[in-house]
VOGUMI-826200 format. One record per residue: residue in three letters; x, y, z negated of N, C-alpha, C in turn. Coordinates in steps of 0.1 Angstrom, whole numbers, padded with zeros to 4 digits, always signed. Last residue first. Example, Ala and Ser with C-alpha at 12.3 -4.5 7.8 and 13.67 -1.06 7.14 Angstrom:
REM residues 2
Ser+0128-0022-0071+0137-0011-0071+0129+0000-0079
Ala+0132-0057-0078+0123-0045-0078+0132-0033-0078
***
This chain:
REM residues 352
Unk+0084-0036-0115+0096-0044-0112+0103-0042-0127
Unk+0050-0038-0107+0058-0036-0116+0071-0043-0115
Unk+0035-0027-0079+0044-0038-0083+0053-0033-0091
Unk+0001-0010-0077+0015-0011-0075+0023-0023-0082
Unk-0025-0014-0087-0023-0016-0071-0006-0019-0072
Unk-0038-0027-0120-0028-0017-0111-0029-0023-0098
Unk-0074-0031-0125-0060-0040-0121-0053-0027-0114
Unk-0093-0027-0152-0087-0021-0142-0074-0028-0140
Unk-0124-0041-0164-0108-0044-0165-0102-0039-0152
Unk-0150-0028-0180-0142-0029-0165-0127-0031-0169
Unk-0164-0018-0200-0162-0036-0198-0157-0040-0188
Unk-0167+0007-0206-0173+0000-0193-0177-0014-0194
Unk-0154+0014-0230-0167+0023-0225-0172+0015-0217
Unk-0132-0005-0229-0139+0000-0242-0152+0006-0240
Unk-0122+0001-0203-0128-0013-0209-0137-0014-0219
Unk-0112+0025-0203-0121+0021-0193-0128+0006-0197
Unk-0090+0023-0224-0104+0034-0223-0115+0028-0218
Unk-0073+0004-0213-0079+0002-0225-0095+0010-0226
Unk-0063+0017-0192-0072+0005-0189-0080-0001-0202
Unk-0053+0040-0199-0064+0041-0194-0072+0026-0190
Unk-0031+0026-0215-0041+0034-0224-0053+0038-0216
Unk-0017+0015-0193-0023+0005-0205-0031+0014-0213
Unk-0008+0038-0179-0017+0029-0174-0023+0021-0183
Unk+0012+0049-0201+0000+0057-0196-0012+0048-0189
Unk+0029+0029-0199+0020+0032-0211+0010+0038-0210
Unk+0036+0033-0173+0031+0017-0178+0023+0020-0192
Unk+0052+0054-0173+0040+0053-0164+0031+0041-0167
Unk+0071+0051-0193+0060+0059-0196+0051+0057-0185
Unk+0087+0029-0181+0081+0026-0192+0070+0038-0195
Unk+0098+0045-0160+0087+0034-0157+0079+0031-0168
Unk+0100+0076-0167+0104+0066-0169+0094+0054-0161
Unk+0102+0111-0148+0093+0099-0154+0103+0083-0156
Unk+0128+0132-0148+0120+0121-0141+0112+0114-0152
Unk+0143+0157-0147+0137+0152-0157+0126+0142-0154
Unk+0146+0165-0119+0157+0169-0129+0153+0162-0143
Unk+0125+0159-0105+0137+0151-0101+0146+0154-0112
Unk+0098+0157-0124+0102+0162-0110+0115+0155-0113
Unk+0079+0151-0144+0092+0157-0148+0099+0160-0135
Unk+0055+0141-0139+0054+0154-0140+0067+0163-0143
Unk+0045+0119-0116+0057+0122-0122+0057+0138-0124
Unk+0013+0106-0118+0025+0114-0112+0035+0115-0120
Unk-0015+0086-0106-0007+0089-0117+0006+0098-0111
Unk-0048+0087-0092-0034+0090-0090-0024+0093-0100
Unk-0073+0089-0099-0068+0075-0096-0052+0076-0096
Unk-0083+0115-0104-0079+0106-0116-0074+0093-0114
Unk-0075+0142-0086-0076+0127-0085-0073+0120-0095
Unk-0065+0166-0097-0078+0164-0086-0080+0153-0082
Unk-0044+0162-0116-0058+0168-0119-0069+0169-0109
Unk-0032+0125-0123-0033+0143-0115-0048+0147-0117
Unk-0018+0122-0151-0028+0115-0142-0032+0130-0135
Unk+0015+0113-0159+0006+0122-0159-0007+0118-0148
Unk+0044+0112-0175+0035+0103-0167+0023+0112-0168
Unk+0065+0123-0195+0062+0128-0181+0057+0122-0174
Unk+0043+0115-0221+0056+0120-0216+0056+0127-0204
Unk+0014+0115-0209+0019+0104-0216+0036+0108-0214
Unk-0015+0134-0200-0001+0131-0197+0004+0122-0209
Unk-0044+0144-0183-0038+0143-0194-0025+0135-0188
Unk-0058+0148-0157-0048+0161-0163-0040+0155-0176
Unk-0084+0127-0167-0079+0137-0158-0070+0145-0161
Unk-0094+0112-0185-0082+0112-0184-0079+0121-0173
Unk-0123+0106-0195-0115+0121-0199-0099+0121-0196
Unk-0137+0089-0185-0132+0085-0198-0120+0097-0203
Unk-0144+0097-0161-0154+0098-0172-0147+0096-0185
Unk-0115+0092-0150-0123+0107-0150-0133+0108-0161
Unk-0120+0065-0147-0108+0070-0154-0113+0086-0157
Unk-0143+0063-0129-0143+0053-0141-0133+0063-0153
Unk-0132+0072-0107-0146+0080-0115-0148+0075-0126
Unk-0112+0058-0098-0112+0071-0102-0124+0076-0112
Unk-0128+0037-0091-0121+0033-0102-0119+0047-0109
Unk-0161+0032-0080-0148+0038-0078-0141+0040-0090
Unk-0172-0003-0074-0170+0005-0081-0156+0018-0081
Unk-0189-0027-0051-0175-0018-0054-0176-0003-0065
Unk-0207-0050-0057-0207-0039-0057-0193-0035-0061
Unk-0216-0083-0034-0210-0076-0048-0212-0061-0046
Unk-0222-0089-0010-0231-0086-0021-0228-0080-0033
Unk-0204-0090+0010-0206-0101+0005-0217-0099-0009
Unk-0204-0061+0017-0210-0070+0027-0211-0084+0018
Unk-0210-0040-0010-0201-0047-0004-0210-0054+0006
Unk-0223-0008-0021-0226-0021-0017-0214-0028-0008
Unk-0205+0015-0044-0205+0010-0029-0208-0003-0029
Unk-0205+0038-0068-0207+0026-0064-0210+0025-0046
Unk-0200+0062-0098-0201+0059-0082-0197+0043-0078
Unk-0228+0068-0121-0213+0062-0114-0213+0061-0100
Unk-0247+0083-0132-0238+0091-0121-0226+0081-0115
Unk-0259+0069-0153-0266+0067-0139-0256+0075-0129
Unk-0249+0047-0173-0242+0059-0167-0248+0057-0152
Unk-0267+0031-0178-0261+0037-0193-0254+0051-0186
Unk-0275+0016-0158-0284+0023-0170-0280+0032-0179
Unk-0250+0015-0146-0259+0025-0141-0273+0027-0153
Unk-0245-0010-0161-0239+0001-0162-0244+0013-0158
Unk-0265-0029-0149-0265-0025-0164-0256-0013-0169
Unk-0260-0031-0122-0274-0020-0129-0272-0024-0143
Unk-0237-0041-0122-0240-0027-0118-0251-0022-0124
Unk-0243-0067-0129-0234-0060-0140-0235-0045-0135
Unk-0261-0074-0110-0266-0073-0125-0257-0065-0134
Unk-0245-0074-0088-0254-0063-0088-0259-0061-0099
Unk-0210-0079-0102-0222-0082-0094-0234-0072-0096
Unk-0180-0055-0091-0189-0062-0100-0202-0068-0093
Unk-0145-0047-0083-0160-0049-0080-0168-0061-0091
Unk-0125-0017-0088-0133-0032-0092-0145-0034-0084
Unk-0101-0002-0068-0115-0001-0072-0120-0016-0075
Unk-0067-0007-0085-0079-0010-0076-0094-0010-0078
Unk-0050+0023-0095-0055+0013-0098-0064+0004-0086
Unk-0033+0045-0082-0027+0033-0091-0032+0022-0095
Unk-0028+0057-0049-0041+0052-0059-0031+0040-0065
Unk+0006+0067-0050-0008+0066-0043-0016+0064-0056
Unk+0024+0070-0067+0028+0057-0056+0013+0056-0053
Unk+0047+0100-0068+0034+0092-0071+0036+0078-0065
Unk+0060+0134-0075+0064+0117-0072+0051+0111-0078
Unk+0054+0161-0057+0048+0153-0070+0050+0139-0068
Unk+0068+0161-0032+0067+0174-0041+0066+0169-0056
Unk+0066+0137-0021+0080+0142-0018+0080+0157-0029
Unk+0043+0130-0023+0051+0123-0033+0063+0129-0032
Unk+0017+0155-0024+0026+0149-0016+0037+0144-0023
Unk-0017+0142-0041-0004+0152-0040+0008+0142-0031
Unk-0047+0145-0024-0037+0137-0032-0025+0146-0029
Unk-0066+0159-0014-0071+0155-0029-0055+0148-0034
Unk-0055+0174+0005-0068+0184-0005-0068+0175-0016
Unk-0045+0156+0021-0038+0167+0015-0044+0177+0003
Unk-0068+0144+0026-0057+0134+0018-0048+0146+0014
Unk-0081+0158+0045-0089+0153+0036-0077+0149+0024
Unk-0062+0163+0066-0065+0175+0057-0072+0168+0044
Unk-0059+0136+0075-0049+0144+0072-0053+0156+0060
Unk-0088+0133+0083-0082+0126+0074-0070+0132+0066
Unk-0089+0151+0107-0097+0151+0091-0091+0145+0081
Unk-0068+0141+0121-0068+0157+0115-0078+0158+0103
Unk-0081+0116+0128-0065+0118+0125-0066+0129+0113
Unk-0106+0124+0140-0106+0117+0127-0090+0118+0122
Unk-0093+0138+0162-0103+0144+0153-0102+0137+0138
Unk-0082+0116+0176-0073+0129+0171-0080+0134+0162
Unk-0103+0103+0183-0094+0093+0176-0085+0106+0166
Unk-0131+0125+0186-0123+0113+0190-0112+0108+0180
Unk-0167+0130+0172-0151+0130+0170-0145+0120+0180
Unk-0193+0137+0176-0191+0127+0186-0173+0129+0185
Unk-0201+0160+0160-0208+0143+0158-0203+0133+0168
Unk-0191+0187+0153-0186+0179+0159-0192+0163+0155
Unk-0197+0208+0137-0206+0206+0145-0204+0199+0154
Unk-0181+0210+0112-0176+0215+0124-0185+0214+0135
Unk-0196+0200+0090-0191+0215+0089-0184+0220+0104
Unk-0205+0176+0096-0212+0184+0096-0207+0199+0096
Unk-0182+0163+0100-0187+0166+0111-0200+0176+0110
Unk-0175+0167+0073-0168+0171+0082-0172+0175+0096
Unk-0192+0148+0060-0191+0162+0056-0185+0170+0068
Unk-0184+0123+0072-0201+0130+0075-0198+0144+0072
Unk-0159+0123+0057-0161+0122+0072-0173+0127+0078
Unk-0170+0122+0031-0160+0130+0034-0161+0131+0050
Unk-0185+0095+0036-0192+0106+0033-0183+0121+0033
Unk-0179+0072+0062-0174+0079+0049-0179+0090+0047
Unk-0180+0067+0086-0192+0065+0078-0191+0070+0066
Unk-0164+0063+0113-0167+0077+0105-0180+0077+0094
Unk-0149+0053+0134-0150+0047+0123-0153+0059+0110
Unk-0155+0053+0171-0152+0057+0156-0159+0053+0145
Unk-0142+0028+0192-0154+0034+0186-0150+0040+0171
Unk-0129+0022+0223-0126+0025+0208-0139+0031+0204
Unk-0137-0011+0237-0135+0003+0240-0133+0008+0223
Unk-0105-0018+0223-0115-0013+0233-0127-0020+0234
Unk-0085-0023+0192-0098-0029+0205-0101-0016+0212
Unk-0056-0033+0187-0061-0019+0188-0074-0022+0199
Unk-0034-0052+0170-0045-0053+0180-0059-0041+0178
Unk-0002-0047+0160-0015-0045+0159-0024-0047+0169
Unk+0025-0069+0144+0018-0064+0153+0002-0061+0153
Unk+0053-0059+0126+0039-0063+0128+0036-0059+0139
Unk+0087-0077+0117+0080-0071+0130+0064-0071+0127
Unk+0094-0087+0092+0105-0079+0103+0098-0071+0108
Unk+0090-0096+0057+0083-0093+0071+0095-0084+0078
Unk+0105-0120+0038+0109-0105+0045+0100-0105+0059
Unk+0095-0146+0016+0095-0139+0029+0096-0124+0033
Unk+0096-0147-0012+0103-0158-0002+0104-0153+0014
Unk+0086-0132-0029+0098-0137-0029+0104-0145-0019
Unk+0053-0145-0018+0060-0135-0027+0074-0141-0028
Unk+0039-0164-0006+0054-0162+0001+0059-0148-0005
Unk+0020-0192-0011+0025-0180-0012+0036-0179-0010
Unk+0008-0219-0006+0014-0211+0005+0017-0200+0000
Unk+0000-0229-0028+0012-0236-0023+0018-0229-0012
Unk-0021-0217-0039-0008-0210-0043+0003-0217-0035
Unk-0041-0237-0045-0044-0228-0033-0031-0219-0032
Unk-0024-0269-0055-0035-0260-0055-0033-0248-0041
Unk+0012-0270-0064-0001-0275-0061-0014-0264-0060
Unk+0027-0249-0081+0030-0265-0078+0020-0273-0072
Unk+0029-0220-0057+0028-0230-0071+0029-0242-0068
Unk+0043-0191-0048+0042-0204-0044+0041-0211-0054
Unk+0028-0162-0056+0042-0172-0057+0035-0186-0053
Unk+0016-0132-0037+0013-0147-0046+0028-0153-0047
Unk+0018-0114-0019+0017-0111-0033+0016-0124-0041
Unk+0015-0127+0010+0029-0121+0005+0031-0118-0013
Unk-0009-0132+0015-0003-0142+0009+0009-0138+0005
Unk-0033-0103-0002-0023-0110+0010-0017-0124+0005
Unk-0047-0074-0009-0040-0086-0013-0037-0094+0002
Unk-0067-0056-0009-0055-0051-0013-0045-0063-0018
Unk-0088-0079-0004-0086-0065-0009-0074-0063-0016
Unk-0069-0101+0016-0084-0099+0007-0081-0085+0004
Unk-0056-0127+0040-0061-0112+0034-0070-0111+0026
Unk-0039-0146+0049-0048-0147+0036-0053-0133+0029
Unk-0020-0152+0068-0020-0139+0060-0026-0140+0049
Unk-0034-0166+0087-0023-0174+0078-0017-0163+0066
Unk-0053-0152+0097-0060-0162+0087-0047-0167+0080
Unk-0036-0136+0114-0044-0131+0104-0047-0140+0092
Unk-0004-0153+0118-0016-0147+0125-0025-0140+0112
Unk+0031-0154+0117+0019-0156+0109+0005-0150+0118
Unk+0063-0169+0125+0053-0158+0128+0035-0164+0123
Unk+0094-0169+0112+0082-0177+0118+0072-0165+0119
Unk+0133-0179+0109+0120-0170+0111+0107-0176+0118
Unk+0149-0194+0083+0143-0196+0099+0134-0184+0095
Unk+0162-0198+0058+0170-0189+0070+0161-0192+0085
Unk+0150-0207+0039+0152-0216+0049+0165-0209+0059
Unk+0148-0188+0019+0150-0198+0018+0158-0206+0027
Unk+0139-0165+0035+0145-0160+0028+0154-0176+0022
Unk+0123-0165+0065+0118-0173+0052+0134-0172+0046
Unk+0110-0135+0083+0121-0146+0079+0119-0150+0064
Unk+0084-0131+0105+0089-0128+0090+0102-0137+0090
Unk+0060-0113+0122+0072-0121+0121+0078-0115+0109
Unk+0024-0112+0127+0035-0104+0123+0048-0114+0121
Unk-0007-0101+0143+0003-0113+0137+0015-0106+0134
Unk-0030-0080+0145-0030-0092+0152-0016-0101+0147
Unk-0050-0060+0125-0039-0068+0128-0041-0078+0136
Unk-0073-0044+0120-0066-0038+0134-0051-0049+0135
Unk-0081-0053+0100-0093-0051+0109-0085-0048+0120
Unk-0062-0055+0077-0068-0068+0085-0076-0069+0096
Unk-0062-0029+0069-0052-0032+0080-0057-0046+0088
Unk-0096-0014+0070-0085-0020+0065-0073-0024+0076
Unk-0114+0016+0069-0109+0006+0077-0096+0000+0068
Unk-0128+0031+0054-0137+0024+0061-0129+0016+0070
Unk-0109+0047+0041-0120+0054+0051-0126+0044+0061
Unk-0079+0023+0041-0089+0040+0038-0100+0043+0045
Unk-0057+0001+0029-0070+0003+0036-0074+0022+0033
Unk-0033-0027+0034-0038-0014+0032-0051-0010+0036
Unk-0026-0050+0025-0035-0048+0031-0039-0037+0029
Unk+0004-0052+0010-0010-0046+0005-0023-0045+0013
Unk+0012-0066+0033+0015-0070+0021+0004-0067+0010
Unk+0009-0050+0058+0001-0064+0053+0003-0067+0041
Unk+0026-0027+0048+0011-0026+0053+0003-0038+0051
Unk+0050-0029+0047+0044-0031+0036+0030-0032+0039
Unk+0064-0026+0075+0063-0037+0068+0054-0041+0054
Unk+0061+0002+0078+0052-0006+0086+0051-0024+0076
Unk+0060+0020+0044+0065+0017+0056+0055+0006+0064
Unk+0045+0047+0026+0054+0035+0028+0055+0030+0043
Unk+0013+0063+0026+0029+0062+0024+0033+0048+0027
Unk-0010+0072+0048-0009+0064+0037+0008+0061+0037
Unk-0015+0089+0068-0012+0095+0057-0008+0086+0046
Unk-0043+0071+0083-0033+0081+0084-0028+0086+0068
Unk-0061+0054+0087-0052+0048+0079-0041+0058+0079
Unk-0078+0065+0108-0084+0062+0096-0073+0060+0083
Unk-0059+0056+0131-0062+0069+0127-0068+0072+0114
Unk-0059+0032+0147-0053+0036+0133-0054+0048+0126
Unk-0071+0038+0172-0072+0026+0163-0068+0025+0148
Unk-0056+0044+0204-0064+0046+0194-0067+0035+0184
Unk-0031+0049+0224-0035+0037+0215-0043+0038+0203
Unk-0018+0070+0232-0031+0068+0237-0035+0054+0235
Unk+0006+0080+0220+0008+0072+0234-0005+0067+0241
Unk-0003+0097+0200+0003+0100+0209+0005+0091+0223
Unk-0014+0072+0185-0023+0081+0191-0015+0090+0202
Unk+0012+0059+0179+0001+0053+0186-0008+0061+0189
Unk+0022+0079+0162+0029+0074+0176+0017+0068+0183
Unk+0010+0080+0140+0010+0094+0148+0017+0091+0162
Unk+0014+0055+0130+0002+0060+0132+0001+0071+0141
Unk+0044+0059+0122+0035+0047+0137+0022+0052+0138
Unk+0043+0076+0105+0047+0082+0117+0044+0072+0128
Unk+0029+0064+0083+0025+0075+0088+0030+0076+0104
Unk+0052+0042+0081+0035+0039+0084+0030+0050+0089
Unk+0082+0041+0091+0075+0048+0084+0060+0044+0089
Unk+0099+0007+0100+0091+0022+0104+0083+0027+0093
Unk+0108-0015+0091+0111-0005+0086+0109+0007+0090
Unk+0095-0034+0108+0089-0033+0096+0093-0022+0087
Unk+0087-0022+0139+0097-0029+0132+0089-0023+0116
Unk+0056-0029+0159+0066-0017+0151+0073-0026+0141
Unk+0036-0033+0185+0046-0037+0175+0054-0026+0170
Unk+0002-0036+0199+0013-0028+0196+0024-0032+0182
Unk-0022-0042+0224-0013-0048+0212+0001-0043+0211
Unk-0054-0030+0229-0037-0027+0228-0034-0040+0219
Unk-0082-0049+0244-0071-0042+0235-0058-0039+0238
Unk-0097-0058+0266-0104-0055+0253-0095-0052+0242
Unk-0082-0062+0288-0093-0054+0290-0099-0051+0276
Unk-0048-0054+0274-0056-0063+0281-0070-0054+0282
Unk-0014-0053+0272-0026-0043+0271-0035-0052+0281
Unk+0014-0056+0249+0007-0062+0259-0006-0053+0260
Unk+0032-0041+0233+0035-0055+0236+0026-0062+0247
Unk+0044-0011+0232+0035-0019+0236+0040-0031+0242
Unk+0068-0006+0201+0065-0009+0217+0054-0014+0219
Unk+0094+0006+0184+0078+0005+0181+0077+0005+0198
Unk+0119+0005+0154+0115+0002+0170+0098+0002+0171
Unk+0140-0011+0128+0133-0001+0135+0125-0007+0148
Unk+0142-0020+0096+0146-0023+0110+0135-0016+0115
Unk+0152-0019+0068+0153-0009+0078+0153-0010+0091
Unk+0148-0028+0036+0146-0032+0053+0143-0020+0059
Unk+0172-0037+0014+0161-0027+0020+0162-0027+0037
Unk+0171-0061-0009+0169-0060+0004+0164-0049+0010
Unk+0189-0064-0038+0180-0055-0031+0183-0055-0015
Unk+0194-0089-0060+0199-0084-0046+0191-0076-0041
Unk+0185-0083-0092+0182-0092-0078+0191-0082-0069
Unk+0182-0059-0110+0193-0069-0115+0195-0079-0099
Unk+0175-0027-0110+0171-0041-0104+0185-0050-0104
Unk+0169-0009-0144+0177-0012-0130+0175-0026-0126
Unk+0134-0004-0149+0148-0004-0152+0156-0004-0138
Unk+0108+0000-0135+0109+0001-0154+0125-0004-0158
Unk+0092+0011-0111+0107+0007-0118+0106+0010-0130
Unk+0067+0004-0095+0070+0010-0104+0086+0004-0110
Unk+0056+0008-0058+0065+0000-0070+0064+0012-0083
Unk+0050+0015-0035+0040+0008-0042+0047-0002-0052
Unk+0070+0026-0017+0056+0035-0023+0047+0029-0033
Unk+0090+0017-0008+0092+0022-0025+0078+0027-0029
Unk+0091+0011+0017+0092+0025+0015+0091+0026+0000
Unk+0108-0019+0007+0106-0011+0022+0107+0004+0016
Unk+0129-0046-0007+0127-0027-0006+0121-0023+0007
Unk+0128-0075-0023+0126-0068-0010+0121-0054-0012
Unk+0153-0090-0039+0142-0083-0041+0137-0073-0030
Unk+0165-0123-0050+0164-0108-0042+0152-0103-0047
Unk+0190-0143-0067+0178-0136-0068+0178-0126-0058
Unk+0211-0161-0041+0211-0148-0053+0197-0146-0052
Unk+0220-0174-0020+0209-0182-0030+0210-0172-0043
Unk+0239-0158-0004+0221-0168+0003+0214-0172-0010
Unk+0262-0148-0015+0250-0141-0015+0233-0149-0012
Unk+0281-0164-0007+0279-0159-0021+0268-0153-0021
Unk+0278-0177+0016+0277-0184+0005+0276-0177-0005
Unk+0260-0165+0043+0271-0159+0031+0268-0168+0020
Unk+0236-0171+0060+0253-0177+0061+0262-0176+0051
Unk+0219-0153+0051+0217-0166+0048+0230-0173+0050
Unk+0232-0129+0060+0227-0128+0046+0228-0144+0042
Unk+0233-0132+0089+0242-0132+0080+0241-0135+0067
Unk+0202-0132+0092+0209-0144+0094+0224-0144+0089
Unk+0195-0105+0087+0192-0114+0077+0198-0127+0077
Unk+0211-0091+0105+0214-0087+0094+0211-0101+0082
Unk+0196-0103+0128+0208-0106+0126+0216-0107+0112
Unk+0173-0087+0126+0172-0102+0121+0185-0106+0120
Unk+0182-0055+0110+0179-0063+0123+0177-0079+0118
Unk+0189-0039+0090+0185-0035+0099+0180-0040+0114
Unk+0189-0041+0058+0183-0050+0069+0180-0042+0079
Unk+0213-0036+0035+0206-0028+0039+0203-0038+0054
Unk+0216-0046+0003+0223-0049+0015+0211-0041+0025
Unk+0229-0040-0031+0219-0036-0022+0226-0040-0010
Unk+0233-0043-0067+0236-0047-0054+0227-0046-0045
Unk+0218-0030-0086+0233-0035-0089+0239-0039-0078
Unk+0204-0002-0083+0204-0017-0078+0218-0019-0080
Unk+0188+0019-0108+0198+0016-0098+0197+0001-0095
Unk+0164+0046-0116+0171+0033-0115+0179+0030-0107
Unk+0142+0070-0122+0158+0071-0119+0161+0053-0125
Unk+0115+0077-0100+0119+0071-0110+0134+0070-0110
Unk+0097+0084-0078+0109+0093-0084+0116+0089-0097
Unk+0076+0074-0067+0074+0079-0083+0085+0088-0084
Unk+0089+0061-0041+0082+0074-0041+0078+0081-0053
Unk+0123+0053-0042+0108+0050-0047+0099+0064-0047
Unk+0145+0062-0033+0139+0050-0026+0125+0046-0032
Unk+0160+0079-0046+0155+0084-0032+0146+0074-0029
Unk+0164+0061-0072+0154+0073-0070+0152+0079-0058
Unk+0184+0043-0069+0173+0040-0063+0162+0053-0064
Unk+0221+0042-0063+0206+0048-0071+0191+0044-0062
Unk+0237+0013-0066+0232+0024-0056+0220+0029-0063
Unk+0258-0007-0075+0254+0005-0082+0250+0015-0073
Unk+0275-0015-0040+0270-0016-0054+0266-0003-0061
Unk+0266-0030-0007+0267-0019-0017+0265-0021-0031
Unk+0276-0053+0012+0267-0056+0004+0273-0040-0006
Unk+0273-0057+0047+0281-0049+0037+0272-0049+0025
Unk+0282-0081+0070+0272-0077+0061+0281-0071+0051
***
């Protein structure tokens, strides 16, 4: 096991924030994790798991031992009359994995195209887009317990998926519901997806309905939907390799029907979506835009001109944004939205 020291993290976070890892270990296999656990110098050191770095805001150098997940590999585990079960290493790039499944003839992940990050991060965040969430396509995952040194497997119920949430985002408590929290304890090594047969298009989103109207294609296949979503996301969202960002910065808040009716009475144009559980989801980007933040900046942290839900690095790689600037802008936006709508926006990225 090789421990690297004073490692620049700017290439490993999609915001392009300058920071360093005091110590870093690259995890390319389960054997690397076993070696780490056997190493008496590093076994009990505080750790920080780093995948694609697409959902973090670094506010300074990282003192815990950084575990850079680089486990590769993709394969078809099983094919049944009802599904394809596909497995990918946690270090695989998410979008590349979506492309690979389609190329192999295993549709089902196309609505999740172009989401940044790695496969290992997908269940942590329960990523979702255009009517599909990771939990809808999830089978199981393998992980390594950094405390005990044992590998284990979780199914969907054990992952406790919620809206942009999972057991991996909660710390184990001293009792109650958080006793099974795995934040800081588990490192995901491999994820398996259940891609259902027969395949059915999920195309109920307005942007996709518009594409069907424009093209006259009302029976799109999985590759059509993949291409459409890639085009839609390119038009709306900045490429993090060109303009640093962490994707959608805030979760879409949910309110009761009564709360929504009260807001609509004051703001008739507010974008909202009814949920299966009876609650109403509000478009966080609309709320931020309504408060006048689109295109505004704090230092080198800015709100993207085409989508108010995305905060960007206006300083580029030469004069990059700091984590402090990002969080100052985020808090100012939260204050504006709360003062106008009485809604508290919750950030999606992890602040380190």
